[in-house]
N, C-alpha and C positions, 0 to 999 in steps of 0.2 A: 542573433540569428533571426532571419525573416520567418514568418509563420502565416500560413493561409489555411483557413478551415472552411470547408464547403460540404454541402449535402450531396451525395452522389446517388442515393437511392432512398426509398422510404425508411426512415429511421437509421440510415447509415451515413456516418460523417467521416470525412477524411481531413486529417491534420497533416498538411504538407510542409516539410521543413527542408528546404534546399540546402545541400551541404556538399562542398567539393574537397574539403580537407581530409575526409576519411577515405580509406581504401576499401571500406565496406559500405553497403547499404543496409538499412534496417526497415523491416516491415512488420507491423504489429496489428493484429486483428483481435478485438476484445468484445465479448458480450458483456454489457453492463446491465445488471438486473438488481432489483431491490433485494437487500439482504434479509432473508427470512429463515427462521430455524428449519421450517419444513422443506426447504429446497437447498440450503447451504451445503450440506454434505453431498447431495446429488450433483450439484453444479461442480464441486471440487473434483468428484470422481469422473464426471463427464469429460473434463479436459484431458485427463490421463488416458481414458479409454479411446477417445478420438485420435490421440497421438499414436495408437498402436497399429493403425493400418487404414488403407483406403481401398476402394474397389480395384484400382489399377496397381496398388502396392499393398497387398493384403496382410503383410506382416512387417515386423521391424527390419528384417534382413532386406526385403525389397525396398523399404523406405530409405534405409541407409545407403543402398546401392544407388538409388535415385539422387540422393543428396551428394554422394561422392562424384557423380557425373556432373553435378553443378558446382564443381571446384570446391567441394567440401563445405557446402552451405549447411547451416544448422537451423533447425526449427524446434524450439522448446515450448512446452505448455506452461501456462502461468495461472495462478489462483491468487488474487489480491483483494483486499478490502479497502475501499476508498469511501470515506464518509459512512453512509448507511447503505451503500451499494456494494455488490460483489462483482468483481471483474474476472472473467475466465476466458482464456483464449490462447493464442500462439504469438510468439515473437520469432521472426526469421532474421538471420544475419548472413549476408552473402557478399561476394566480391563485387564491388561497384563496377559497372560496365566500363568505366574509364580505364580500369586496370585488367580487364579480361583479355585473353590472348585473341588476336585476330579480330578484335571488335565484336566478339560474341556478346549477345544480349542475354543477361541472366534474370532481369526483372520479371519478364513474362513467364518463363518456366517455373520460377520460384513462386510467383503469385498463383499460377495454376495449381501447383502442389498444395499451397495453402488453401485454395478453394476446395480441393478434393478433401482435405482433412476436415473442413467445416461442413461441406455439403454432401460428400460421398464417402462416408466411413464404411469400413468393412462390417457387414452384418450377416446374420444367420436367421432365416425364417422370421423376419420382422423384429429382430432385436439385435443387440450387439453380440459379437462373438462371445460365447460362454467363457472360454478360457481367458480372454482379455478382461472381461467383466470381473471374474472371480479373482484374478491375480492383482488387478488394480484396486479392487475393493479391499483386499488384504493389505496392500501397500498404504491405502488411505487410513485404515484403522491403526496400522502401526505408526504412521506419521502423527496422528492425533494423540496416541498414547505417549509418543516420544516427547511431546511438548513439555511434559513434567520434568524431563531430564535436565533441561536448562532452567535452573531455579530462578534466575533473574527474569527471563522471559515469562516463566510461569507466573511469578508474582506480579509482573506488570499486567498480564492478562487478567488475573484474578481481581486486581484493583479496578480495572475498567468494567468487568462484569458486575462487581458489587456496586460500583458507583452508578452505572447506567442500567441497572437491573430493570427488566421489562421494556427496554428500548432496543431497537435493532443494532445500535452501536455495540451492545454487549455480546453479540453473536460472533464467535470465532470465525475466521476466514475459511477454515476447513469443516466447520460444523461440529456437531456433537458425536461422540463415539456411538451412543445408542442409536442415533439416526443413521449413521453409516452402516451399522450392523443390520439394520432393517431394510436396506436398499435391495431392490429386485431388478433384474435386467430389463424386464418389460416396462416397468415404471420409469426406469432411467431413460429408456428410449423415448417414452412419451414426453419426459421432461426435455429431452433434446429437441424434439419436434416443436415443443412450445417455445423454446429459446429461439429456434430458427425463424419462427413466424412472428414473434412479438417482442423480442429483446432489442433494446437499443444497442447499436454496434458502433464502436469507435475504431477507426483505422488510422494508424500513424505511419508516415513514411519519412525517412531521412536518407538522402542520397543525392546524386547528381542528375538523375533522370528528370526531364521536364514534367510539370504537373499534369499536363494533358495526357502524356503517355502513361503515367501512373494511374490516372482515372480510367483510361481505356483498358489497361491490364486488369484492373479490379473488376470492371464491369463485365469483362469476358470470363474471368475466373468465378465470379459469383452470380452469373446470369440465372442459375437455377435456384437461387435463394428465395424461398417463399416468404413474402412479407404481407402480413395481414394487419391487424390492429396493434400498432407498436406501443408498448408501455413506456411512459415517460420515466426519466431518471428521477429518483426520489431526492428531494431536497432534505438535507440533514437538519433535524430539529435541535436547537440548542438545549443543553441539559438544564433542567430546572433544579436549582440547589435545594438541599434539605434545610428545614428550619434549624435542626441541630445536627452537627457532624456525627456520623456513625463510625464505630471502631470495631474491626473484626480481626481476631487472631486465629490463625490456623496452625495446627501442629503437623510436623513432617520430620522425617529422618534427615535433618540437615545440621551442618556444623556452623553455618553462618546465617544470621537473621537477615530477612529481606523486609525492609520497611518501605511501603508505598503510601503516598499521600495524594489525594485528588482534590483539586480546587475548582470552583466555578468562577467564571469571569463575567462580570456584568457590563463590560464595555464593548462597544462596536468598533472601537478604534484598533483595527487589526494590525497596522504597522507598529503602533505603540506597544501592543501586547507581544508582538514578535520581538521587539527590542527588549521589553521587560522580561520575557522569558529567557532570552539569551543572557541578560545580566544576572538573572536569578540562578539558572543552572544549565543553560544551553550551550556553554562553551568551556574551554579549559581556563578561562580567565573569570569565570562566573563566581558569584558569592558562595554558592554551595561548594564548588570545587576548592576555591582558595581558602575558605574559612572552615567549613564543616569537615572537609576531607584533609586538606593540607595543614592548616594552622592548628586545629583542635584534634585531628586524627580520630574523629568519631565514626568515620565511614571508610569502608574499602573503596567505595565509589559513591558518587552522589551527582545526579543530573536531573534535569527537568525537560519536559516536552510540552509544546503548545499544540493542542488539537483544535485547529481553527474552526472546523465545521461544527464541533460540539460546544465551542466556547468554554473549554476546560484546560487546565494545566495539571499535569501529573508529575510527581517526583518519584524517582527510583533510587534506592540506596541499599547498600549492603553493610550490616553492622554486627558487632558482637551483641549477643543477647542482652548482656548487662548494660550496654550503652544505648539501648533503644529509647528510654525516656529523655536522656540528654540530647541525643541526635534529633529526635522529634522537636524538642524545645528549640534547638539551635536552628533547625530548618525554618521554623516559624519566625524566629528572630531575624533571619536573613530576609524573609519576605517583608517583615515589618520595616526593616531598614530601607528597602526599596520603596515602600509605601510612604515613608517619611522623606524621601528624596536624598538619602545618604548615598550618593553615587559620585565617585571621583571622575575627573575628566578622562583619565586613562581607561577607566572601566567603560565609559560611554564610547570612546573611540575604538576600544578593543571589540566590544559587542557589535558596533556598526561594521567594522572591518570584517568580522567573522561572517556576517550575513552577506555583505557585498561580495566577498570573495567566493562564497558558496554559489551565489547567483552568476557571477562572472565565469566561474569554472564549469558551470553546468553544460555549456555548449561544447566542452571538450570530450564529452562522453555521450555517445548515442543512447546508451542504456539509461543514463540519468535524465536526458532530455525527453525520452519516451515516457519514462515513469512520471516526470513532472506534468507533461501535457495530458497524459491519461488521468492523473489525479485531478487536474483542473477541469477536464471535460466531465468526469464522473461525479464531480461535486458542484457543477454549475458555476465554476469560477472562470474568469476570462483574462486575468493578468498574465503578462509575459514575464520572464525573469528580469528583463530590462525595466519594465514598469514597477515591479516589486522593488528593484534597486532604487528607483527614483523615490518611491514612497518611503523606504527606510531612510534614505539620505535626508529627508525632510523632518524626521521625527525629532522633537525637542524633549528636553528633560521634563518639562511641565506636562507634556502629553503622556509621557511614560508614567509619571506619578499619578495622574488622574486615572489612567487605565488600570494600574496595579492596585489602586485603592479599592477597586471593585472586586478584587480577588478574595474569595472566602473559602475556608476549609469545608469540605463536603464529606470525604471518606478517608479513613486511615486503615490500612491493611498491614498486618505483620505476620510474616511466616517465621515460626520459631521451631526449635527442636523439641522432640517428644520428651526427652529426659528433663529438659529445662522447664517445660510446661508442668510436669509432675511435681 
């Protein structure tokens, strides 16, 4: 898929992805701002409040009616964490003009509605509508509290927070509950005005409309956007490993233990680390899956993830409480096997095929391709899926071994049951 990225206003960038194979077009508008505890929950709430209404469509009923008139177009708000930046905004999906009845154009009215959501929200005496603010604040607090219900996700989050303590990467995408509780309508509106004037904005379009037309539609819809001193995107700082690995055990009312392990990577060879992580625990043919889970039955699940921007690898696994020592030992043994080059040809080809297939299939989903290019832009990366495929194709066994030799244990987190801990 071809890609063109241009600056269309101060601090506003358009990633244009021409596509004719989809029956829909996608338009994404995202504020990209440094991830800070003092603003994380406010930004997460802001996206939801803005989605409640505009000056011309002051409530959800009016917004829904407008979207119905646009052949059932959808506009959803999003809150994402990319590197050490927070991305909040909207993603619209609507019938591509090529499939609209009578040659009707939908790009312009959908873009105009997106512009209203961002620039002309429903307000009351210089602040957001009190009912919208209070209901969405309650929803945000509930969402933050609900994260503990998914113990696997909770354990993964706790590992990152312990490992990257005092770093922006440790801040959750929705912020902290106590910060959400303290939010006030007037302060939220002030934060909104700050984002409008100074936040970096990424716009992504995928569809059949020519680039010039997309730019004109955006410039018309966002003509009232105030732009002053635009804050640059934060570059993510690599995690500095500890001299000695730390180990933290937490007690909770659970029946299955959650073992998380965080590792630092001392290599800058990103493609080799991508391959190394895929061999380690990033696929169903990985060493963790095939050996720790299948062969030894020490885990209900075992996988690893490579966090490129932070230069770390994290392992997520579910274990019986009694199997924690053996599982941890075997996970480290599989890492050591990689570091010693104990990799079969079928493992190499399986890992490579896994990554190449993922990059090749990305263009089949507008959602995936939007998420990919937003992540690239928000973290200062420029590679396309095709370029990443080429880099992965050239990775050798020797490069993988050199890169994985720099991987060192940093943090171990174990979520155990209360009765077991006693």
